[in-house]
C-alpha positions in Angstrom: 14.2 -24.1 -1.4 11.4 -25.3 -3.6 7.9 -23.9 -3.8 5.3 -26.0 -5.7 1.9 -25.1 -7.0 -1.1 -25.9 -4.9 -3.9 -27.9 -6.5 -7.1 -26.3 -5.4 -10.1 -28.2 -6.9 -8.2 -28.9 -10.1 -6.9 -25.3 -10.4 -3.2 -24.8 -9.8 -2.6 -21.8 -7.6 0.7 -20.0 -7.1 2.3 -20.9 -3.7 2.3 -17.2 -2.7 -1.6 -17.0 -2.9 -2.3 -19.1 0.2 0.5 -17.3 2.0 -1.1 -14.0 1.2 -4.4 -15.2 2.5 -2.9 -16.6 5.7 -1.0 -13.4 6.4 -4.2 -11.4 5.9 -6.1 -13.7 8.2 -3.4 -13.3 10.9 -3.5 -9.5 10.4 -7.2 -9.1 11.2 -7.0 -9.9 14.9 -3.7 -8.0 15.2 -5.3 -4.9 13.7 -8.3 -5.1 16.1 -5.9 -5.5 19.0 -3.8 -2.5 18.0 -7.0 -0.4 17.5 -8.3 -1.3 21.0 -5.0 -0.4 22.6 -5.0 2.9 20.7 -1.8 2.1 18.8 -3.3 3.0 15.5 -4.2 6.5 16.8 -0.6 7.2 17.8 1.2 6.3 14.6 1.8 8.8 11.8 -0.1 6.9 9.1 -2.3 4.0 10.3 -2.8 2.4 6.9 0.9 2.5 6.2 1.6 0.9 9.6 -0.9 -1.9 9.0 0.6 -2.5 5.5 4.0 -2.7 7.1 2.8 -5.3 9.6 1.2 -7.2 6.8 4.5 -7.3 4.9 6.4 -8.4 8.0 3.9 -11.2 8.5 4.0 -12.3 4.9 7.8 -12.3 4.8 7.9 -14.4 8.0 5.5 -16.9 6.5 7.5 -17.2 3.3 10.7 -17.6 5.2 9.2 -20.3 7.4 7.8 -22.2 4.5 11.1 -21.9 2.7 13.0 -23.2 5.7 10.7 -26.2 6.0 10.9 -27.2 2.4 14.7 -27.4 2.3 
């Protein structure tokens, strides 16, 4: 498994940075969907729940990228 830096307009960015951004962009519609269903109102701590979903998304992205780069 090899992660390389991303060249973004001449600036080398850590490979986790784009993954953080992609996970956050994936979280936005999921959070709105959960709010419309009323799921965020039925959990104990909505912010902690959203953070947990973000961590799950981020870890899935990292695992997928790691599996592709083998």
